[in-house]
PDB file of N, CA, C and O in Angstrom:
ATOM      1  N   UNK A   1       0.952  -1.230  -0.076  1.00  0.00           N
ATOM      2  CA  UNK A   1       0.098  -0.024   0.244  1.00  0.00           C
ATOM      3  C   UNK A   1       0.808   1.270  -0.129  1.00  0.00           C
ATOM      4  O   UNK A   1       1.895   1.320   0.447  1.00  0.00           O
ATOM      5  N   UNK A   2       0.578   2.312  -0.877  1.00  0.00           N
ATOM      6  CA  UNK A   2       1.111   3.383  -1.129  1.00  0.00           C
ATOM      7  C   UNK A   2       0.807   4.681  -0.084  1.00  0.00           C
ATOM      8  O   UNK A   2      -0.406   4.822   0.069  1.00  0.00           O
ATOM      9  N   UNK A   3       1.471   5.483   0.532  1.00  0.00           N
ATOM     10  CA  UNK A   3       1.154   6.507   1.374  1.00  0.00           C
ATOM     11  C   UNK A   3       1.689   7.614   0.944  1.00  0.00           C
ATOM     12  O   UNK A   3       2.850   7.503   0.549  1.00  0.00           O
ATOM     13  N   UNK A   4       1.083   8.927   0.882  1.00  0.00           N
ATOM     14  CA  UNK A   4       1.678  10.236   0.414  1.00  0.00           C
ATOM     15  C   UNK A   4       2.113  10.633   1.990  1.00  0.00           C
ATOM     16  O   UNK A   4       1.354  10.438   2.939  1.00  0.00           O
ATOM     17  N   UNK A   5       3.110  11.069   2.085  1.00  0.00           N
ATOM     18  CA  UNK A   5       3.671  11.600   3.409  1.00  0.00           C
ATOM     19  C   UNK A   5       4.876  12.531   3.478  1.00  0.00           C
ATOM     20  O   UNK A   5       5.271  12.982   2.403  1.00  0.00           O
ATOM     21  N   UNK A   6       5.489  12.867   4.551  1.00  0.00           N
ATOM     22  CA  UNK A   6       6.652  13.600   4.492  1.00  0.00           C
ATOM     23  C   UNK A   6       8.033  13.027   4.829  1.00  0.00           C
ATOM     24  O   UNK A   6       8.177  12.158   5.688  1.00  0.00           O
ATOM     25  N   UNK A   7       9.145  13.599   4.049  1.00  0.00           N
ATOM     26  CA  UNK A   7      10.152  12.838   4.175  1.00  0.00           C
ATOM     27  C   UNK A   7      11.436  13.988   4.835  1.00  0.00           C
ATOM     28  O   UNK A   7      12.010  14.806   4.116  1.00  0.00           O
ATOM     29  N   UNK A   8      11.614  13.877   5.826  1.00  0.00           N
ATOM     30  CA  UNK A   8      12.281  15.003   6.716  1.00  0.00           C
ATOM     31  C   UNK A   8      13.846  15.183   6.044  1.00  0.00           C
ATOM     32  O   UNK A   8      14.594  14.223   5.857  1.00  0.00           O
ATOM     33  N   UNK A   9      14.180  16.547   5.732  1.00  0.00           N
ATOM     34  CA  UNK A   9      15.539  17.087   5.459  1.00  0.00           C
ATOM     35  C   UNK A   9      16.077  18.110   6.095  1.00  0.00           C
ATOM     36  O   UNK A   9      15.710  18.417   7.230  1.00  0.00           O
ATOM     37  N   UNK A  10      16.826  18.629   5.568  1.00  0.00           N
ATOM     38  CA  UNK A  10      17.529  19.800   6.524  1.00  0.00           C
ATOM     39  C   UNK A  10      18.695  19.361   7.356  1.00  0.00           C
ATOM     40  O   UNK A  10      19.386  18.345   7.269  1.00  0.00           O
ATOM     41  N   UNK A  11      18.740  20.301   8.123  1.00  0.00           N
ATOM     42  CA  UNK A  11      19.821  20.281   9.235  1.00  0.00           C
ATOM     43  C   UNK A  11      19.423  20.218  10.380  1.00  0.00           C
ATOM     44  O   UNK A  11      18.218  20.461  10.447  1.00  0.00           O
ATOM     45  N   UNK A  12      20.032  19.934  11.612  1.00  0.00           N
ATOM     46  CA  UNK A  12      19.698  19.839  13.007  1.00  0.00           C
ATOM     47  C   UNK A  12      18.716  21.080  13.174  1.00  0.00           C
ATOM     48  O   UNK A  12      19.132  22.169  12.778  1.00  0.00           O
ATOM     49  N   UNK A  13      17.612  21.008  13.657  1.00  0.00           N
ATOM     50  CA  UNK A  13      16.763  22.304  14.203  1.00  0.00           C
ATOM     51  C   UNK A  13      16.676  23.241  12.983  1.00  0.00           C
ATOM     52  O   UNK A  13      16.562  24.441  13.232  1.00  0.00           O
ATOM     53  N   UNK A  14      16.720  22.792  11.518  1.00  0.00           N
ATOM     54  CA  UNK A  14      16.346  23.720  10.682  1.00  0.00           C
ATOM     55  C   UNK A  14      15.826  22.525   9.771  1.00  0.00           C
ATOM     56  O   UNK A  14      16.476  22.084   8.823  1.00  0.00           O
ATOM     57  N   UNK A  15      14.385  21.976  10.227  1.00  0.00           N
ATOM     58  CA  UNK A  15      13.842  20.842   9.165  1.00  0.00           C
ATOM     59  C   UNK A  15      12.925  21.398   8.006  1.00  0.00           C
ATOM     60  O   UNK A  15      11.965  22.141   8.214  1.00  0.00           O
ATOM     61  N   UNK A  16      13.267  21.021   6.951  1.00  0.00           N
ATOM     62  CA  UNK A  16      12.352  21.003   5.874  1.00  0.00           C
ATOM     63  C   UNK A  16      11.772  19.543   5.245  1.00  0.00           C
ATOM     64  O   UNK A  16      12.531  18.582   5.122  1.00  0.00           O
ATOM     65  N   UNK A  17      10.588  19.492   4.927  1.00  0.00           N
ATOM     66  CA  UNK A  17       9.878  18.056   4.324  1.00  0.00           C
ATOM     67  C   UNK A  17       9.416  18.366   2.703  1.00  0.00           C
ATOM     68  O   UNK A  17       8.899  19.312   2.108  1.00  0.00           O
ATOM     69  N   UNK A  18      10.005  16.752   2.282  1.00  0.00           N
ATOM     70  CA  UNK A  18       9.558  16.690   0.963  1.00  0.00           C
ATOM     71  C   UNK A  18       8.404  16.240   1.136  1.00  0.00           C
ATOM     72  O   UNK A  18       8.175  15.552   2.132  1.00  0.00           O
ATOM     73  N   UNK A  19       7.315  16.552   0.116  1.00  0.00           N
ATOM     74  CA  UNK A  19       6.208  15.519   0.107  1.00  0.00           C
ATOM     75  C   UNK A  19       6.421  14.611  -0.858  1.00  0.00           C
ATOM     76  O   UNK A  19       6.572  15.021  -2.008  1.00  0.00           O
ATOM     77  N   UNK A  20       6.471  13.317  -0.598  1.00  0.00           N
ATOM     78  CA  UNK A  20       6.716  11.976  -1.346  1.00  0.00           C
ATOM     79  C   UNK A  20       5.338  11.073  -1.287  1.00  0.00           C
ATOM     80  O   UNK A  20       4.421  11.104  -0.466  1.00  0.00           O
ATOM     81  N   UNK A  21       5.522  10.287  -2.411  1.00  0.00           N
ATOM     82  CA  UNK A  21       5.036   8.578  -2.141  1.00  0.00           C
ATOM     83  C   UNK A  21       5.720   7.570  -1.832  1.00  0.00           C
ATOM     84  O   UNK A  21       6.649   7.156  -2.524  1.00  0.00           O
ATOM     85  N   UNK A  22       5.376   7.107  -0.858  1.00  0.00           N
ATOM     86  CA  UNK A  22       6.307   5.862  -0.332  1.00  0.00           C
ATOM     87  C   UNK A  22       5.397   4.369  -0.168  1.00  0.00           C
ATOM     88  O   UNK A  22       4.173   4.429  -0.289  1.00  0.00           O
ATOM     89  N   UNK A  23       5.823   3.534   0.008  1.00  0.00           N
ATOM     90  CA  UNK A  23       5.357   2.290   0.581  1.00  0.00           C
ATOM     91  C   UNK A  23       5.235   2.433   2.169  1.00  0.00           C
ATOM     92  O   UNK A  23       6.103   2.987   2.844  1.00  0.00           O
ATOM     93  N   UNK A  24       3.947   1.817   2.749  1.00  0.00           N
ATOM     94  CA  UNK A  24       4.024   2.244   4.190  1.00  0.00           C
ATOM     95  C   UNK A  24       4.887   1.296   4.954  1.00  0.00           C
ATOM     96  O   UNK A  24       4.891   1.334   6.184  1.00  0.00           O
ATOM     97  N   UNK A  25       5.430   0.666   4.458  1.00  0.00           N
ATOM     98  CA  UNK A  25       6.929  -0.392   5.160  1.00  0.00           C
ATOM     99  C   UNK A  25       8.127   0.387   5.193  1.00  0.00           C
ATOM    100  O   UNK A  25       8.991  -0.006   5.977  1.00  0.00           O
ATOM    101  N   UNK A  26       8.393   1.520   4.436  1.00  0.00           N
ATOM    102  CA  UNK A  26       9.408   2.148   4.128  1.00  0.00           C
ATOM    103  C   UNK A  26       9.385   2.994   5.659  1.00  0.00           C
ATOM    104  O   UNK A  26       8.403   3.304   6.333  1.00  0.00           O
ATOM    105  N   UNK A  27      10.935   3.252   5.946  1.00  0.00           N
ATOM    106  CA  UNK A  27      11.007   4.083   6.763  1.00  0.00           C
ATOM    107  C   UNK A  27      11.257   5.684   6.500  1.00  0.00           C
ATOM    108  O   UNK A  27      11.949   6.013   5.537  1.00  0.00           O
ATOM    109  N   UNK A  28      10.831   6.423   7.147  1.00  0.00           N
ATOM    110  CA  UNK A  28      10.524   8.131   7.168  1.00  0.00           C
ATOM    111  C   UNK A  28      11.388   8.468   6.056  1.00  0.00           C
ATOM    112  O   UNK A  28      10.862   8.869   5.017  1.00  0.00           O
ATOM    113  N   UNK A  29      13.155   8.312   6.173  1.00  0.00           N
ATOM    114  CA  UNK A  29      13.788   8.932   5.288  1.00  0.00           C
ATOM    115  C   UNK A  29      14.173   7.757   4.324  1.00  0.00           C
ATOM    116  O   UNK A  29      15.302   7.754   3.832  1.00  0.00           O
ATOM    117  N   UNK A  30      13.315   6.796   4.044  1.00  0.00           N
ATOM    118  CA  UNK A  30      13.668   5.634   3.222  1.00  0.00           C
ATOM    119  C   UNK A  30      13.561   5.820   1.843  1.00  0.00           C
ATOM    120  O   UNK A  30      13.235   6.960   1.513  1.00  0.00           O
ATOM    121  N   UNK A  31      13.705   5.194   1.149  1.00  0.00           N
ATOM    122  CA  UNK A  31      13.396   5.033  -0.310  1.00  0.00           C
ATOM    123  C   UNK A  31      11.752   5.663  -1.308  1.00  0.00           C
ATOM    124  O   UNK A  31      10.690   5.065  -1.481  1.00  0.00           O
ATOM    125  N   UNK A  32      11.937   6.253  -1.506  1.00  0.00           N
ATOM    126  CA  UNK A  32      10.671   7.047  -2.197  1.00  0.00           C
ATOM    127  C   UNK A  32      10.242   6.719  -3.374  1.00  0.00           C
ATOM    128  O   UNK A  32      11.211   6.501  -4.101  1.00  0.00           O
ATOM    129  N   UNK A  33       8.865   6.521  -4.125  1.00  0.00           N
ATOM    130  CA  UNK A  33       8.599   6.411  -5.360  1.00  0.00           C
ATOM    131  C   UNK A  33       8.530   7.998  -6.026  1.00  0.00           C
ATOM    132  O   UNK A  33       9.204   8.264  -7.022  1.00  0.00           O
ATOM    133  N   UNK A  34       7.984   8.629  -5.622  1.00  0.00           N
ATOM    134  CA  UNK A  34       7.734   9.845  -6.238  1.00  0.00           C
ATOM    135  C   UNK A  34       7.695  11.014  -5.346  1.00  0.00           C
ATOM    136  O   UNK A  34       6.984  11.050  -4.341  1.00  0.00           O
ATOM    137  N   UNK A  35       8.363  11.839  -5.673  1.00  0.00           N
ATOM    138  CA  UNK A  35       8.784  13.104  -4.984  1.00  0.00           C
ATOM    139  C   UNK A  35       7.430  14.310  -5.863  1.00  0.00           C
ATOM    140  O   UNK A  35       7.334  14.598  -7.056  1.00  0.00           O
ATOM    141  N   UNK A  36       6.628  14.730  -4.751  1.00  0.00           N
ATOM    142  CA  UNK A  36       5.730  15.729  -5.073  1.00  0.00           C
ATOM    143  C   UNK A  36       5.437  17.371  -4.914  1.00  0.00           C
ATOM    144  O   UNK A  36       4.687  18.246  -5.346  1.00  0.00           O
ATOM    145  N   UNK A  37       6.465  17.190  -4.067  1.00  0.00           N
ATOM    146  CA  UNK A  37       6.390  18.644  -3.588  1.00  0.00           C
ATOM    147  C   UNK A  37       7.282  19.231  -2.462  1.00  0.00           C
ATOM    148  O   UNK A  37       8.186  18.416  -2.645  1.00  0.00           O
ATOM    149  N   UNK A  38       7.646  19.825  -1.670  1.00  0.00           N
ATOM    150  CA  UNK A  38       8.355  20.434  -0.320  1.00  0.00           C
ATOM    151  C   UNK A  38       7.099  21.081   0.542  1.00  0.00           C
ATOM    152  O   UNK A  38       5.993  21.413   0.113  1.00  0.00           O
ATOM    153  N   UNK A  39       7.685  21.166   2.079  1.00  0.00           N
ATOM    154  CA  UNK A  39       6.856  22.088   2.824  1.00  0.00           C
ATOM    155  C   UNK A  39       7.901  22.216   3.882  1.00  0.00           C
ATOM    156  O   UNK A  39       8.451  21.257   4.422  1.00  0.00           O
ATOM    157  N   UNK A  40       8.153  23.589   4.161  1.00  0.00           N
ATOM    158  CA  UNK A  40       9.219  24.742   4.913  1.00  0.00           C
ATOM    159  C   UNK A  40       8.213  24.810   6.036  1.00  0.00           C
ATOM    160  O   UNK A  40       7.106  25.245   5.718  1.00  0.00           O
ATOM    161  N   UNK A  41       8.400  24.460   7.284  1.00  0.00           N
ATOM    162  CA  UNK A  41       7.518  24.672   8.549  1.00  0.00           C
ATOM    163  C   UNK A  41       7.990  25.975   9.148  1.00  0.00           C
ATOM    164  O   UNK A  41       7.125  26.702   9.634  1.00  0.00           O
ATOM    165  N   UNK A  42       9.489  26.437   9.181  1.00  0.00           N
ATOM    166  CA  UNK A  42      10.030  27.629   9.665  1.00  0.00           C
ATOM    167  C   UNK A  42       9.353  28.697   9.082  1.00  0.00           C
ATOM    168  O   UNK A  42       8.667  29.514   9.697  1.00  0.00           O
ATOM    169  N   UNK A  43       9.529  28.677   8.059  1.00  0.00           N
ATOM    170  CA  UNK A  43       9.288  30.346   6.842  1.00  0.00           C
ATOM    171  C   UNK A  43       7.651  30.008   6.199  1.00  0.00           C
ATOM    172  O   UNK A  43       7.117  30.916   5.562  1.00  0.00           O
ATOM    173  N   UNK A  44       6.907  28.709   6.389  1.00  0.00           N
ATOM    174  CA  UNK A  44       5.705  28.091   6.269  1.00  0.00           C
ATOM    175  C   UNK A  44       5.318  28.413   4.650  1.00  0.00           C
ATOM    176  O   UNK A  44       4.265  28.940   4.292  1.00  0.00           O
ATOM    177  N   UNK A  45       6.516  27.930   3.672  1.00  0.00           N
ATOM    178  CA  UNK A  45       6.270  27.698   2.443  1.00  0.00           C
ATOM    179  C   UNK A  45       6.168  26.757   1.872  1.00  0.00           C
ATOM    180  O   UNK A  45       7.159  26.034   1.965  1.00  0.00           O
ATOM    181  N   UNK A  46       5.152  26.280   1.103  1.00  0.00           N
ATOM    182  CA  UNK A  46       4.410  25.100   0.478  1.00  0.00           C
ATOM    183  C   UNK A  46       4.258  25.061  -0.950  1.00  0.00           C
ATOM    184  O   UNK A  46       3.521  25.798  -1.605  1.00  0.00           O
ATOM    185  N   UNK A  47       4.972  24.193  -1.368  1.00  0.00           N
ATOM    186  CA  UNK A  47       4.546  23.941  -3.278  1.00  0.00           C
ATOM    187  C   UNK A  47       4.469  22.358  -3.419  1.00  0.00           C
ATOM    188  O   UNK A  47       5.255  21.453  -3.142  1.00  0.00           O
ATOM    189  N   UNK A  48       3.467  22.393  -3.850  1.00  0.00           N
ATOM    190  CA  UNK A  48       3.112  20.935  -4.404  1.00  0.00           C
ATOM    191  C   UNK A  48       2.482  20.778  -6.310  1.00  0.00           C
ATOM    192  O   UNK A  48       1.639  21.521  -6.813  1.00  0.00           O
ATOM    193  N   UNK A  49       2.997  19.939  -6.823  1.00  0.00           N
ATOM    194  CA  UNK A  49       2.711  19.526  -7.947  1.00  0.00           C
ATOM    195  C   UNK A  49       1.192  18.814  -8.289  1.00  0.00           C
ATOM    196  O   UNK A  49       0.983  17.601  -8.325  1.00  0.00           O
ATOM    197  N   UNK A  50       0.089  20.007  -8.553  1.00  0.00           N
ATOM    198  CA  UNK A  50      -1.286  19.359  -8.211  1.00  0.00           C
ATOM    199  C   UNK A  50      -1.431  18.460  -8.788  1.00  0.00           C
ATOM    200  O   UNK A  50      -1.540  17.364  -8.237  1.00  0.00           O
ATOM    201  N   UNK A  51      -1.486  18.633 -10.216  1.00  0.00           N
ATOM    202  CA  UNK A  51      -1.765  17.570 -11.067  1.00  0.00           C
ATOM    203  C   UNK A  51      -1.321  16.286 -10.690  1.00  0.00           C
ATOM    204  O   UNK A  51      -2.065  15.305 -10.703  1.00  0.00           O
ATOM    205  N   UNK A  52      -0.155  16.255 -10.360  1.00  0.00           N
ATOM    206  CA  UNK A  52       0.543  15.031 -10.250  1.00  0.00           C
ATOM    207  C   UNK A  52       0.106  14.027  -8.546  1.00  0.00           C
ATOM    208  O   UNK A  52       0.242  12.831  -8.292  1.00  0.00           O
ATOM    209  N   UNK A  53      -0.344  14.990  -7.831  1.00  0.00           N
ATOM    210  CA  UNK A  53      -0.875  14.578  -6.525  1.00  0.00           C
ATOM    211  C   UNK A  53      -2.336  14.443  -6.573  1.00  0.00           C
ATOM    212  O   UNK A  53      -2.856  13.934  -5.581  1.00  0.00           O
ATOM    213  N   UNK A  54      -3.212  14.861  -7.696  1.00  0.00           N
ATOM    214  CA  UNK A  54      -4.503  14.527  -7.986  1.00  0.00           C
ATOM    215  C   UNK A  54      -4.686  13.477  -8.628  1.00  0.00           C
ATOM    216  O   UNK A  54      -5.747  12.890  -8.414  1.00  0.00           O
ATOM    217  N   UNK A  55      -3.659  12.856  -9.684  1.00  0.00           N
ATOM    218  CA  UNK A  55      -3.430  11.587 -10.161  1.00  0.00           C
ATOM    219  C   UNK A  55      -3.444  10.486  -9.165  1.00  0.00           C
ATOM    220  O   UNK A  55      -4.274   9.591  -9.006  1.00  0.00           O
ATOM    221  N   UNK A  56      -2.255  10.770  -8.477  1.00  0.00           N
ATOM    222  CA  UNK A  56      -1.783   9.666  -7.265  1.00  0.00           C
ATOM    223  C   UNK A  56      -3.091   9.408  -6.195  1.00  0.00           C
ATOM    224  O   UNK A  56      -3.244   8.280  -5.727  1.00  0.00           O
ATOM    225  N   UNK A  57      -3.971  10.455  -5.856  1.00  0.00           N
ATOM    226  CA  UNK A  57      -4.862  10.297  -4.992  1.00  0.00           C
ATOM    227  C   UNK A  57      -5.823   9.367  -5.505  1.00  0.00           C
ATOM    228  O   UNK A  57      -6.276   8.455  -4.815  1.00  0.00           O
ATOM    229  N   UNK A  58      -6.208   9.611  -6.925  1.00  0.00           N
ATOM    230  CA  UNK A  58      -7.250   9.085  -7.649  1.00  0.00           C
ATOM    231  C   UNK A  58      -6.683   7.454  -7.877  1.00  0.00           C
ATOM    232  O   UNK A  58      -7.484   6.522  -7.943  1.00  0.00           O
ATOM    233  N   UNK A  59      -5.567   7.305  -7.960  1.00  0.00           N
ATOM    234  CA  UNK A  59      -4.960   5.862  -7.865  1.00  0.00           C
ATOM    235  C   UNK A  59      -4.997   5.232  -6.552  1.00  0.00           C
ATOM    236  O   UNK A  59      -4.708   4.050  -6.362  1.00  0.00           O
ATOM    237  N   UNK A  60      -5.290   5.896  -5.824  1.00  0.00           N
ATOM    238  CA  UNK A  60      -5.670   5.330  -4.246  1.00  0.00           C
ATOM    239  C   UNK A  60      -4.637   5.575  -3.468  1.00  0.00           C
ATOM    240  O   UNK A  60      -4.679   4.861  -2.466  1.00  0.00           O
ATOM    241  N   UNK A  61      -3.717   6.286  -3.499  1.00  0.00           N
ATOM    242  CA  UNK A  61      -2.479   6.618  -2.496  1.00  0.00           C
ATOM    243  C   UNK A  61      -3.354   7.471  -1.218  1.00  0.00           C
ATOM    244  O   UNK A  61      -4.240   8.311  -1.374  1.00  0.00           O
ATOM    245  N   UNK A  62      -2.858   7.017  -0.098  1.00  0.00           N
ATOM    246  CA  UNK A  62      -3.571   7.397   1.176  1.00  0.00           C
ATOM    247  C   UNK A  62      -2.550   8.487   1.597  1.00  0.00           C
ATOM    248  O   UNK A  62      -1.340   8.314   1.740  1.00  0.00           O
ATOM    249  N   UNK A  63      -3.249   9.650   1.772  1.00  0.00           N
ATOM    250  CA  UNK A  63      -2.363  10.773   2.420  1.00  0.00           C
ATOM    251  C   UNK A  63      -2.545  10.665   3.913  1.00  0.00           C
ATOM    252  O   UNK A  63      -3.590  10.218   4.387  1.00  0.00           O
ATOM    253  N   UNK A  64      -1.466  11.099   4.708  1.00  0.00           N
ATOM    254  CA  UNK A  64      -1.591  11.173   6.132  1.00  0.00           C
ATOM    255  C   UNK A  64      -2.116  12.027   6.642  1.00  0.00           C
ATOM    256  O   UNK A  64      -2.515  12.859   5.826  1.00  0.00           O
ATOM    257  N   UNK A  65      -2.392  12.321   7.928  1.00  0.00           N
ATOM    258  CA  UNK A  65      -2.855  13.270   8.329  1.00  0.00           C
ATOM    259  C   UNK A  65      -2.255  14.945   8.130  1.00  0.00           C
ATOM    260  O   UNK A  65      -2.927  15.911   7.769  1.00  0.00           O
ATOM    261  N   UNK A  66      -1.304  14.931   8.363  1.00  0.00           N
ATOM    262  CA  UNK A  66      -0.415  16.396   8.118  1.00  0.00           C
ATOM    263  C   UNK A  66      -0.311  16.446   6.555  1.00  0.00           C
ATOM    264  O   UNK A  66      -0.029  17.581   6.170  1.00  0.00           O
ATOM    265  N   UNK A  67      -0.436  15.682   5.717  1.00  0.00           N
ATOM    266  CA  UNK A  67      -0.646  16.008   4.461  1.00  0.00           C
ATOM    267  C   UNK A  67      -2.192  16.515   3.674  1.00  0.00           C
ATOM    268  O   UNK A  67      -2.462  17.301   2.766  1.00  0.00           O
ATOM    269  N   UNK A  68      -3.136  15.440   4.724  1.00  0.00           N
ATOM    270  CA  UNK A  68      -4.472  16.269   4.364  1.00  0.00           C
ATOM    271  C   UNK A  68      -4.601  17.751   4.810  1.00  0.00           C
ATOM    272  O   UNK A  68      -5.292  18.438   4.058  1.00  0.00           O
ATOM    273  N   UNK A  69      -4.064  18.379   5.900  1.00  0.00           N
ATOM    274  CA  UNK A  69      -4.206  19.489   6.309  1.00  0.00           C
ATOM    275  C   UNK A  69      -3.488  20.305   5.337  1.00  0.00           C
ATOM    276  O   UNK A  69      -4.125  21.260   4.892  1.00  0.00           O
ATOM    277  N   UNK A  70      -2.443  20.156   4.963  1.00  0.00           N
ATOM    278  CA  UNK A  70      -1.625  20.928   3.783  1.00  0.00           C
ATOM    279  C   UNK A  70      -2.487  20.950   2.630  1.00  0.00           C
ATOM    280  O   UNK A  70      -2.692  22.067   2.153  1.00  0.00           O
ATOM    281  N   UNK A  71      -3.129  19.793   1.983  1.00  0.00           N
ATOM    282  CA  UNK A  71      -4.209  19.767   0.720  1.00  0.00           C
ATOM    283  C   UNK A  71      -4.999  20.405   0.895  1.00  0.00           C
ATOM    284  O   UNK A  71      -5.345  21.068  -0.083  1.00  0.00           O
ATOM    285  N   UNK A  72      -5.657  20.585   2.006  1.00  0.00           N
ATOM    286  CA  UNK A  72      -6.786  21.374   2.449  1.00  0.00           C
ATOM    287  C   UNK A  72      -6.424  22.957   2.118  1.00  0.00           C
ATOM    288  O   UNK A  72      -7.394  23.689   1.920  1.00  0.00           O
ATOM    289  N   UNK A  73      -5.373  23.420   2.060  1.00  0.00           N
ATOM    290  CA  UNK A  73      -4.979  24.991   2.155  1.00  0.00           C
ATOM    291  C   UNK A  73      -4.968  25.014   0.580  1.00  0.00           C
ATOM    292  O   UNK A  73      -5.436  26.057   0.124  1.00  0.00           O
ATOM    293  N   UNK A  74      -4.589  24.207  -0.243  1.00  0.00           N
ATOM    294  CA  UNK A  74      -4.659  24.550  -1.538  1.00  0.00           C
ATOM    295  C   UNK A  74      -5.720  24.010  -2.363  1.00  0.00           C
ATOM    296  O   UNK A  74      -5.624  24.157  -3.581  1.00  0.00           O
ATOM    297  N   UNK A  75      -6.786  23.365  -1.838  1.00  0.00           N
ATOM    298  CA  UNK A  75      -8.253  22.894  -2.470  1.00  0.00           C
ATOM    299  C   UNK A  75      -7.661  21.680  -2.996  1.00  0.00           C
ATOM    300  O   UNK A  75      -8.169  21.672  -4.117  1.00  0.00           O
ATOM    301  N   UNK A  76      -7.072  20.852  -2.949  1.00  0.00           N
ATOM    302  CA  UNK A  76      -6.602  19.714  -3.676  1.00  0.00           C
ATOM    303  C   UNK A  76      -7.880  18.565  -3.367  1.00  0.00           C
ATOM    304  O   UNK A  76      -8.493  17.877  -4.184  1.00  0.00           O
ATOM    305  N   UNK A  77      -8.017  18.636  -1.966  1.00  0.00           N
ATOM    306  CA  UNK A  77      -9.059  17.208  -1.749  1.00  0.00           C
ATOM    307  C   UNK A  77     -10.170  17.442  -2.327  1.00  0.00           C
ATOM    308  O   UNK A  77     -10.797  16.434  -2.654  1.00  0.00           O
ATOM    309  N   UNK A  78     -10.880  18.973  -2.697  1.00  0.00           N
ATOM    310  CA  UNK A  78     -12.259  19.112  -2.912  1.00  0.00           C
ATOM    311  C   UNK A  78     -12.261  19.093  -4.763  1.00  0.00           C
ATOM    312  O   UNK A  78     -13.265  19.018  -5.471  1.00  0.00           O
ATOM    313  N   UNK A  79     -10.655  19.198  -5.276  1.00  0.00           N
ATOM    314  CA  UNK A  79     -11.081  19.167  -6.630  1.00  0.00           C
ATOM    315  C   UNK A  79     -10.758  17.278  -7.016  1.00  0.00           C
ATOM    316  O   UNK A  79     -10.944  16.770  -8.121  1.00  0.00           O
ATOM    317  N   UNK A  80     -10.377  16.728  -6.082  1.00  0.00           N
ATOM    318  CA  UNK A  80      -9.765  15.127  -6.667  1.00  0.00           C
ATOM    319  C   UNK A  80     -11.073  14.308  -5.856  1.00  0.00           C
ATOM    320  O   UNK A  80     -11.007  13.080  -5.903  1.00  0.00           O
ATOM    321  N   UNK A  81     -12.127  14.850  -5.198  1.00  0.00           N
ATOM    322  CA  UNK A  81     -13.385  14.173  -4.626  1.00  0.00           C
ATOM    323  C   UNK A  81     -12.427  13.333  -4.017  1.00  0.00           C
ATOM    324  O   UNK A  81     -12.300  12.347  -4.744  1.00  0.00           O
ATOM    325  N   UNK A  82     -11.704  13.255  -3.043  1.00  0.00           N
ATOM    326  CA  UNK A  82     -11.011  12.605  -1.829  1.00  0.00           C
ATOM    327  C   UNK A  82     -11.568  12.431  -0.698  1.00  0.00           C
ATOM    328  O   UNK A  82     -11.683  13.518  -0.133  1.00  0.00           O
ATOM    329  N   UNK A  83     -11.932  11.666  -0.153  1.00  0.00           N
ATOM    330  CA  UNK A  83     -12.519  12.186   1.595  1.00  0.00           C
ATOM    331  C   UNK A  83     -11.102  12.264   2.598  1.00  0.00           C
ATOM    332  O   UNK A  83     -11.201  12.580   3.784  1.00  0.00           O
TER     333      UNK A  83
END
């Protein structure tokens, strides 16, 4: 099963996260299938490839709770008819 989740990058106390598609059995920083965007919580920047994300959600990829909150900010969940 695939999940849409965050992969931590950056230095100590200066994190940023990549939004990736991963197998649920992979580690947090493990092998990714596809990178869809990034999120920086320090300066609140957020960028995502909307077309690929909607495509992946329609294929059945399950987003985590944090990703759901981020996708609601850019109205991707309403566009893709995913709950």
